[in-house]
N, C-alpha and C positions, 0 to 999 in steps of 0.2 A: 775344780773351779782355778780359773787362769789368775793371774795378777791383777789383769786391765777390771777384770770383774769384783776385786776387790777395792781398786781403785774408785769406778765409778761406781761403787755402790757407797763408798766413802762422798764422793762427790755428790751422792744425790740424797745423804742425810745431811749433807755440810748446809746444801741450800734449803734445807726444810727446816732443819731444827738449829744449824749454826754451830758453831766448829764447839764451843763449850759446855754444849750440850749431846755430844757423838761422841760415845767410845770407839775404843778398838771392839771390847766384846760384842757392843753394838754394830759397830759392820758388818764384822765375821759373821754374823746373826742374819741379818740384811742383805750380804751375800752370800748367804747358804756355805760357808768355810767353814772350818774348826778353827778354832783359836789360833791354835798352834800353828797352822799355814799360815795365816796372817803374821805373826810376830816373823815366822818363819823368811815371810816375802820382806817385810818391813822390821829389821830389826832399831830399827830409830822410835818406834813406836807411831803412836798422834803424830810427833812431831813431822817426820817422812812421809806417813802416811797422807796427811792432810797438805803439804808441799805437792806431794804429787799429784793429788786430789785436785787444788789450783791449775798446777800446771795441766790436768789431761781435761781440763774444763776450757781452760784459757785455747788449747791446740783443739779443742774440738769448734769452737765460736771462731777462732782463727782462719779453718778449711771454708766454712761457710763461708768467711768473707772472702778468700783468695777466688774459690769457684766465682760467686756471685760478681765479686768487684771488675773483672774482666770484661764486663758490660757497662760497667762505669758504678760512679758514686751512688747514683740515686739508687739501682737494682741492687749493692751490695746494701745500703742502708735499708732496704727493704726487706732483704733474707734477713738482716740483722733483728728486725724486731719481729718479724714473722719469726725468728727462730722463739726469740722470749715470749712471744703470745701464746704459742704452742706448748712452750713449759710450764707458762702460769696457768693456763686455762687445762690442761690435762690433768694437772695437778689439781684441780678445784681449788685453784688461789693457796695452795699449801706450798709451793716451790716456788723460790727464786733465783736467785744468782751466787753460786758459791765462791764465786771470785770477791764478790761486794761481802758477802759474809764472813769472808776471812778478815776481809781488811777491817771490817769493823767491831772486831773483840778486840775486845781489851788486853787478852793474855794470848794473843796469837802469837805461835814462836817468829822468830825473825825470818826462818827459814819460808815460811805460808805466808808472809808479807812480801816479803822478795817476789815469790811467784806470782803474787793478787796484783801488784805494779808492774810484770812484766807481763802478764796478760793484757791489764788496759794499756799499757804502751803498746803492745804488738796491735791492739785492735785500734785505737788511734791511729798510730803509724801507718797501716794500711788504710782508713779511710784518706788518712791526708795524701797518702802519697796516688790514690784515685783522684782525689780532686783537683791534684797539681796536674797529671794527668793530662787533665780534662780543663786544662787552663788558668786553676785558682789559684793567686798566688801565695807561696810557700807558707807564711806568719799567718794569713787567712786559711786557709787549708789544716793546718793546725790548731786554729782555734775552730772551726766549724768541728772538726773531727773529735774536738776533746768536749766540745757542746752534745753531740750525738750520744757520744759513748754517756758521758754524765747523766745526759736526760734519760737516758735508755733506762740507766740503771734506778732512777730517782722513781720514774713513773711504773718503773715493776716492782718496788716498795709500796708504791701508793694503791695497784691492783692488788697486791696482797690484803692491806690492811682496810679499803674498801669493798673488796670481794667482788671488783668491779674489772672489766680490760680496758673502761672508757679510756683512763689517765692513759694508758699505751696507747690506743689508739689514737687521742688525740694530739701527743707527744710525737707520734711517728708519722700524719697527716703534716703536721706544721714543719718538721724536718724535713720530709720528703720536698715541699713546697719551698725551703729556705735552699736546699743542696740543687735544685733543678734548676733556680734561679742564679744563683752561686754561678753555676755553671753555665748557662746561657747567657746571662747578660753579663758584657765587660765591664759596665759598672760594677756589680757586684763581687766581680772577682776579687779584686783590692780591700773592699770596706771593711775593716777591723776597728772595732768600736774604743774608744782609748780608755786605757786600765787608769783612771785616776781619782 
């Protein structure tokens, strides 16, 4: 059993159960790894493993975005939503995002919270950079990227609660249209609603 299998197993358990309901013992069992090996690889225990699981999840999504954003922000957004759609449906609405799961845990370690914030910043940064490359003003690009990531996370949570993929599909369709307009219509490239 490799170290990465333990990390991916931890990410899977966190996205299904949340951080507090995930123990080192259960991760070892889930990954098919002896408990001693898990502690060998992760001497910092659950704190270290949770942070690395979130880093792994964040990196996995970033790789998908990197590959698809080469074709533009709309393709990147579609891939982002397709990834979450696959995770939610293939798990029978039992799994969501481990990054979000750690973010909302009351007792998450500072290391895990930093990893979660870094993941969200990476995703929004990638999307914002692609929007800027396609003519969207920097402030507008950042705002749209934050909207896309936060709406996707909320839609995933709604899908799990409702046992329906409709919220994710609806949000994906609306945001796809919004990004298409923002990249194609010069008037939409600079429009940012006042925060007042």
